C-alpha positions as CSV (number, residue, x, y, z in Angstrom):
1,X,89.7,102.4,100.2
2,X,92.8,103.3,98.2
3,X,95.2,102.5,101.1
4,X,93.5,99.2,101.6
5,X,93.9,98.2,98.0
6,X,97.5,99.2,98.0
7,X,98.1,97.1,101.1
8,X,96.5,94.2,99.3
9,X,98.7,94.7,96.3
10,X,101.8,94.7,98.6
11,X,100.6,91.4,100.1
12,X,100.0,90.1,96.5
13,X,103.5,91.1,95.4
14,X,105.1,89.5,98.5
15,X,103.0,86.4,98.0
16,X,104.1,86.2,94.3
17,X,107.8,86.6,95.2
18,X,107.4,83.6,97.5
19,X,105.8,81.6,94.8
20,X,102.2,81.9,96.2
21,X,99.0,81.8,94.3
22,X,95.8,83.7,94.2
23,X,94.3,81.0,96.4
24,X,97.0,81.6,99.0
25,X,96.4,85.3,98.8
26,X,92.7,84.8,99.2
27,X,93.2,82.8,102.4
28,X,95.8,85.2,103.8
29,X,93.5,88.2,103.2
30,X,90.3,86.5,104.2
31,X,88.6,87.5,101.0
32,X,86.6,85.7,98.4
33,X,88.3,84.7,95.1
34,X,86.3,87.3,93.1
35,X,87.7,90.0,95.4
36,X,91.4,89.1,94.7
37,X,91.1,87.6,91.2
38,X,93.3,90.3,89.6
39,X,95.5,91.3,92.5
40,X,98.5,89.1,91.4
41,X,98.4,90.5,87.9
42,X,98.0,94.1,89.1
43,X,100.8,93.7,91.6
44,X,103.1,92.4,88.9
45,X,102.9,95.8,87.2
46,X,104.8,97.4,90.1
47,X,108.0,96.7,91.9
48,X,107.8,96.6,95.7
49,X,109.5,100.0,96.1
50,X,106.8,101.6,94.0
51,X,104.0,100.1,96.0
52,X,105.6,101.2,99.3
53,X,106.0,104.7,97.8
54,X,102.3,104.8,96.9
55,X,101.4,103.6,100.4
56,X,103.5,106.5,101.8
57,X,101.8,108.9,99.5
58,X,98.4,107.6,100.7
59,X,99.5,108.3,104.2
60,X,100.5,111.9,103.4
61,X,97.1,112.4,101.7
62,X,95.3,110.9,104.7
63,X,97.1,113.3,107.0
64,X,96.3,116.2,104.7
65,X,92.6,115.2,104.5
66,X,92.4,115.1,108.3
67,X,94.4,118.4,108.7
68,X,93.5,121.8,107.5
69,X,94.5,121.3,103.8
70,X,92.0,121.5,101.0
71,X,90.6,117.9,100.5
72,X,90.3,118.2,96.7
73,X,93.9,119.5,96.3
74,X,95.3,116.7,98.6
75,X,93.5,114.0,96.6
76,X,94.5,115.5,93.3
77,X,98.2,115.6,94.5
78,X,97.8,111.9,95.4
79,X,96.5,111.0,92.0
80,X,99.4,112.9,90.4
81,X,101.9,111.0,92.4
82,X,100.4,107.7,91.2
83,X,100.7,108.9,87.6
84,X,104.3,110.0,87.9
């Protein structure tokens, strides 16, 4: 769920940089307006490098969750990376 939202925010950021609107994002993602209503505003709070970094952190967490690491510790580490 977290990875999916981060990907949506990356799309919103890219769309905003190209001058797109929430309606454009809605069509691109195949979602209803209520599902993407805040994405452009949320994406504006990050730069693209931050969003990509968060996505990479999600990938590391996902690998840890599927591996032998403690699930709780892996997820807490992910949340700490978001807060940093």
